[in-house]
C-alpha positions, -999 to +999 in steps of 0.1 A: +000+000+000+013+034-008+011+062+017-025+074+024-034+108+035-065+126+047-080+154+066-111+168+083-136+190+066-117+223+075-082+209+072-072+216+108-065+179+114-047+158+088-030+125+088-007+101+070-008+063+070+021+041+059+009+006+067-017-018+055-051-019+071-055-045+099-092-047+093-119-029+073-153-028+089-188-014+085-209-011+117-246-006+120-248-004+159-270+023+173-239+043+186-223+043+152-255+053+135-260+082+159-224+094+156-224+094+118-260+105+114-267+078+089-272+040+087-236+029+094-201+038+101-171+026+081-136+025+094-102+011+084-081+000+114-043+005+113-014+001+137-010+033+156+027+032+148+018+035+111-003+067+115+009+102+120-017+128+131-013+166+129-037+189+146-059+188+177-089+167+183-116+167+209-126+133+223-157+115+237-154+082+256-182+056+258-183+020+271-191-008+246-215-037+253-184-057+261-172-032+287-143-017+266-138+020+265-141+035+230-125+069+226-138+088+195-118+118+181-134+148+164-118+178+148-119+205+175-126+232+149-152+217+124-164+187+144-156+161+117-154+126+131-119+114+126-105+084+146-114+060+173-095+039+198-106+009+218-091-001+251-093-038+240-068-030+211-044-003+225-020-005+195-047+001+168-066+031+156-097+032+135-099+059+108-132+071+094-129+061+057-146+093+045-116+113+059-091+098+034-082+119+003-088+088-018-108+059-003-111+038-035-091+010-019-116+005+009-138-026+009-154-038+042-143-072+052-170-075+079-204-060+087-212-057+124-245-053+142-266-062+112-294-068+137-295-030+143-292-021+106-321+000+093-339-016+064-332+013+041-294+009+044-285-019+020-255-042+024-233-064+002-244-099+011-210-112+000-193-097+030-190-116+063-221-105+083-225-106+120-258-099+137-239-083+167-202-078+175 
């Protein structure tokens, strides 16, 4: 994979990724739908050591149904949802795919929380689908 770059809506936060994704996922849980304001959230997960972030983010912590702390990062200026971290995977960071300058390489490997997916949000049935986590 070549270096990937991206930024928030206003450009105050930008990032560079040098490694391959560890996982690419689409989640339909209620929390992800509320955070994105749509039917799902898509993220590519990378090793933190392969990601360089410039700029300041604000954060919000929540506890997952498994008891892990999820820290979500937003641009402190424009509010764009940028990154997430999970206490269960301290060496990984999830990057909102829409923040990449070019996301044509992205293809979800797994769909999570299909049981909470709204009927109006179609999915690719060829992807590994889980009703919950």
